[in-house]
N, C-alpha and C positions, 0 to 999 in steps of 0.2 A: 430380858428386861421388861418388866410390866409397866404399862402405861395406864395410869389410874384416873378415874373420874370421881371427884368428891362432890357430894350434894349437901348444901347448907340451906336450911329454911331460915330466911331472914325476917320475914314479916307475916303476920296473920291478922286479917281484918274480918269483922262480922257485921252483918246487917240483917234485918227482918225480911223474910221472903213474903211475897204477896200470895203465895200458894199455900193455903191452909194455915197461914200464920206461923209457919215453921221458920226456924232460924237456919241460915246457911252461912258458911264461912268462905271467904275469899282468901286463897292462899297464894302468896307470891314466893316462888322458889327460885333461888339463884344457884346455878350449877357452875362449878369451877372446872374448866377443862384446860388441858395442857398441850402446847406445841413443843416438839423436841427438835433441836438443831441436828440435822442429818449431815449437812455438807455446807461448807463455805468455800467460795472461789474468789481469790484475789488475782486479777490478771497481771499483776506486776510484782510477784513475790519470789520469782526465780524458779518456781515449780510449775511445770506445764501439765495441767489436768485436762488433757485432750481426750479424744474418743477411746484411746487405748490404755489409759492410765486410771486405775482406781475404781472405776464404776462397777466392775464385775469381779474384783480380786478378793473380796471379803477380808480386807485388812484395814487396820486403823491408819489414818494419815493425819499428821499434825499433832497438836497438843491442845489440851483443854484451855490452857492459859492464853493461847494465841488463836483460839478457834474462830474468832471474828475478825482477825487481822491477816491471816494467811490461809492457804489451802488447807482444808480440814475435811475429813470424812470419819464419822463415828460408825464403826462397823456394827456395834450393838444395835443402834437405831436403824441402820441400813438394812438389817435382816429382820426387823420387826414388822408384822403385818399392820398396814395402815389403810385409811380410807380417804384422807384429805392431804393435800400438799399445798404449801405456800412458797412462792418464789418472791424473795424480798431483796431489793437493792438497797444498800445502806452505805453511809459515809462514816467510817470509824465506829460502826455499831449503831448509828442513829438511822432509823428508817427513813428512806427517801421515796420509795415506791414499792407496791406489793400487789400480787394477785394470788387469790386462793381458788383452788379447783377441787372438785370431787372426782375421784377415780370411778370409771365405769365399772370396773371389777374390784370390789372391796376385798379386804382381808388378805392382800398380798404385800410382800415387802418390796422396797425399792431394789434390793439385790435381785430378787426373782424377776422383776420387771426389766431391769437393765441386762440381765443375762438372756433375755428372750430376743436374741439378735438375728435369728435365721427363720424367716426372711426379714424380721424387723419391721420398720415402718408402721409402728403400732400407735394408733390414736387412743390414748389411755384415759382421757377425761371426756365429759360430755356436757353440753349446755353452756360452754364458756365459763369464765370465772364466776364464782358465787360472790366474790368480793374483789374490788379493784380500787386502790387508793394511790394517788400520786400527789406528792407535795407540789404546791404552787411554785416552789423555788427549785424544783428538780431540773437539772440540765440534761441536754442531749436526749430527751425523751423521744424525739423524732428519729433518732438513729439507734435506739436501744433494741436489742433482739427480742426482748420480752415485752416491752411497754409501747413499742411503736406499731405493733400489729395485734390483731384480735384472734379469736378462735380458741381452739382447745390445744392441749399439750399432746405432742407426739414424741415417742421415745425411739431411739435407735433408727433414725432415718438414714437408710442405706441406699446408695445408688452407685453402681459399678464399683470403683475403688475409693469411695468417699463415705464417711460416716459422721453423724451428728447425734449426740446423746439426747438433747432436748431441743425441740423446735416448736413453733406455734403454727397451727394450720392456716392462720390468716396471712402468713408470709408465703414467699415462693418456695415450693417444695419440688425438688427435681424428680422427674420420673425415674423409675428403677433402672432403666436401660440407657439413660442419657448422662454422659460424663461431662457436665457443664460447669461443675464447681459452683453452682448457683445458689445453694441453700446456705443460710446463716443461722447460727444458734449458739448453744452452750456445749462444750466438750466436742471439739471439731478435729477431724483429720481428713486431708484431701489426697492421701496416698496410703491407703490401708486395706485390710481385709475385713470389711465391716461386719460380716456374718460370724466372725470368730473373735473380733476385737483386737486384732494384731496389726502392727505396721507391716508394710510390704518388706522393709528391711528391719530385722529385729531391733526394737528400741529406738528406731528413727523418729525424730520430731521435726524433720525438715519441712514437712507440709502440714504441721499441726498448729493449732492455737486453742486457747481456752474460751474466750468470749468474743463473739463477732460484733461488728459494726454494721448497721443497716443503713438505709438511705433511699432517696428517690431522686434520681435513678440509683439502683443498687451499685455500691462501689465494686469495681472490677479489680482494683489493686489495693493492697494494704487495708484489708477489711477486718482488722482485729484490734482488740484493745490491749494496751500495755506492752510489757516486755515478754510475756509468756507466750511465745510463738517460736517457730523454727525458721524464720526468714532473715535473721541477722539484726543486730542492734540498730543499724541505720534505718530500719523500717518499723521502729516502735510506734505504737499508736496511743491515742488518748485513752485515759481511764475514766469510765463513767461511775465507778464505785465497786464495792464488793457485792457478790451475789450469794445470798444464803438460801438454803433449802430447808424448810421446816416441815415436819409431818405430824399427823395426829390421827387417832382413831375416830374422834368425834367432834373436834373443834371446827367451827365454820366461820368464826370471826377472828380478827387479828388487829392488834393495835396499829394505829395509823402513823403517818409521817411525824417525826420528832420523837417517837418512842425509842428508848435505849434497849437494845436487844441483849439477851443472855443465852446460855445454853438451853434454858427452858423459858417459854413465854406462857404465862397464865392468862386466860380470858374468862369472862363470865357471861353466861346466858341466863336470861330471866324468863321463867315460865309462870303463867297465871292460870289458875283453875279454881273451880267451885266445888265444894262438897257440903252435904247436909251435916249439920252439927250432930255430934254423936248421940246426944240424949234424945234427939228426935227420931233416931233410927229404930 
């Protein structure tokens, strides 16, 4: 699947240069760039997208029609090389909070990044978010695994028999040899073989959950959102929203809170530059 960038010149202005009386043109160029929905996670849709499910399987999960309402993974987007990633929390498709990051190593797909599990513990972005926006009406931000902490993204955070697909370096990250169940993130399993992405017992979800709950102090029991966990319905958690993952080759901006999401999100960057008028060359 090709991810294309379209360039549209929307305005051109001219004025006289003070150098040798020549005319120069000021050109304002608007570039249209596109984000593509790679994944959506609903922590209460009855499907547990934990550490062992979906991330490395190269298969389509969900449907286009319910892509922003239920768990969804677009395998075509998942295997496409990208340079930027946006984590977007939303309420029924309406943006609630977002962070945009630039990958340290460009030109790799999410599939290849998440398949890189041994030894894992890969810090994949640098410099922190290039964009962070949170609605003034957003709830539970202080307990959110993405928006309550800072730092960069790390993938495949493995320690002993625990694995977390996405964490932030500003939160607590368990040492590789410490089995403390202390890390919180997205795509979690606390009794698995994290270097190969399998549960200790084939298919077991008994120690799995999709989206964590943070806190200060860090919760030591029932630290998961919604119903999508393996701890029994009596221990269901609060839901903060759906979590969408968008990727792009070159987009660095993203619409803010209140924007209604789709399978693709188009953004515009404005560039200004000067050039000498052609007849003066």
